[in-house]
C-alpha positions as CSV (number, residue, x, y, z in Angstrom):
1,M,5.4,35.7,0.8
2,A,1.7,34.8,1.3
3,F,-0.4,33.3,-1.5
4,K,-3.4,35.3,-2.5
5,F,-5.9,32.7,-1.3
6,E,-4.5,32.9,2.3
7,N,-6.1,36.3,2.7
8,L,-9.6,35.1,1.6
9,L,-11.9,34.7,4.6
10,V,-13.7,31.9,2.7
11,W,-10.5,29.9,2.4
12,Q,-9.7,30.5,6.1
13,K,-13.2,29.2,7.1
14,A,-12.8,26.2,4.8
15,L,-9.5,25.4,6.5
16,D,-11.4,25.6,9.8
17,L,-13.9,23.1,8.4
18,T,-11.2,20.6,7.6
19,D,-10.0,20.8,11.2
20,E,-13.5,20.3,12.5
21,V,-14.2,17.4,10.2
22,N,-10.8,15.8,11.1
23,L,-11.6,16.0,14.9
24,L,-15.1,14.8,14.4
25,T,-14.1,11.7,12.4
26,K,-11.2,10.9,14.8
27,N,-13.3,11.2,18.0
28,H,-16.8,10.0,16.9
29,F,-16.7,7.9,13.8
30,P,-16.4,4.1,14.2
31,K,-13.5,2.2,12.8
32,D,-15.8,0.3,10.4
33,E,-16.5,3.6,8.6
34,L,-12.8,4.4,8.1
35,L,-12.7,3.5,4.4
36,I,-16.3,4.5,3.7
37,L,-17.9,7.6,5.2
38,T,-14.8,8.9,7.1
39,S,-12.7,8.9,4.0
40,Q,-15.4,10.5,1.9
41,I,-16.2,13.4,4.3
42,K,-12.5,14.1,4.9
43,R,-11.8,14.2,1.2
44,A,-14.8,16.4,0.5
45,A,-13.8,18.9,3.3
46,D,-10.2,19.0,2.0
47,S,-11.6,19.6,-1.5
48,V,-13.3,22.8,-0.4
49,V,-9.9,24.3,0.7
50,L,-8.0,22.9,-2.3
51,N,-10.4,24.2,-5.0
52,I,-10.4,27.7,-3.5
53,A,-6.6,27.8,-3.4
54,E,-6.2,26.3,-6.9
55,G,-8.8,28.5,-8.5
56,C,-7.5,31.7,-6.9
57,T,-3.9,31.4,-7.9
58,G,-3.1,32.7,-11.3
59,Q,-6.6,32.2,-12.8
60,T,-9.0,34.6,-14.4
61,N,-12.2,35.6,-12.6
62,P,-14.4,33.2,-14.6
63,I,-12.1,30.3,-13.9
64,F,-11.9,31.2,-10.2
65,K,-15.7,31.3,-10.2
66,N,-15.8,27.7,-11.6
67,F,-13.4,26.6,-8.8
68,L,-15.6,28.3,-6.2
69,G,-18.5,26.2,-7.7
70,Y,-16.5,23.1,-7.2
71,S,-15.8,24.1,-3.6
72,L,-19.5,24.8,-3.0
73,R,-20.4,21.3,-4.3
74,S,-17.8,19.8,-2.0
75,A,-19.2,21.7,0.9
76,I,-22.6,20.3,0.1
77,E,-21.1,16.9,0.0
78,V,-19.8,17.4,3.5
79,V,-23.3,18.3,4.7
80,A,-24.7,15.2,3.0
81,C,-22.1,13.0,4.7
82,L,-23.1,14.5,8.0
83,F,-26.8,13.6,7.3
84,I,-25.7,10.1,6.5
85,A,-23.7,9.9,9.7
86,K,-26.7,11.1,11.7
87,R,-28.9,8.4,10.0
88,R,-26.2,5.8,11.0
89,N,-26.4,7.1,14.6
90,I,-22.8,8.3,14.5
């Protein structure tokens, strides 16, 4: 039996984002960023997926909306991390 969030396109796209971030950090981020930027961007990308799933399951629409807001802020954090990586020539 599938969970409700599994049918959401936004959740599926967020899951794709975590895969992309994982590949990017494995293949392009230096080891000295492992506990700094690598960890932060991976946690932020995972948070997008997790908040959508948590908010969707058994919650009211207003609560789900709050969780979507958390997801959006985490997605913005991923973007900010990418800007930092660019500045650091990663």
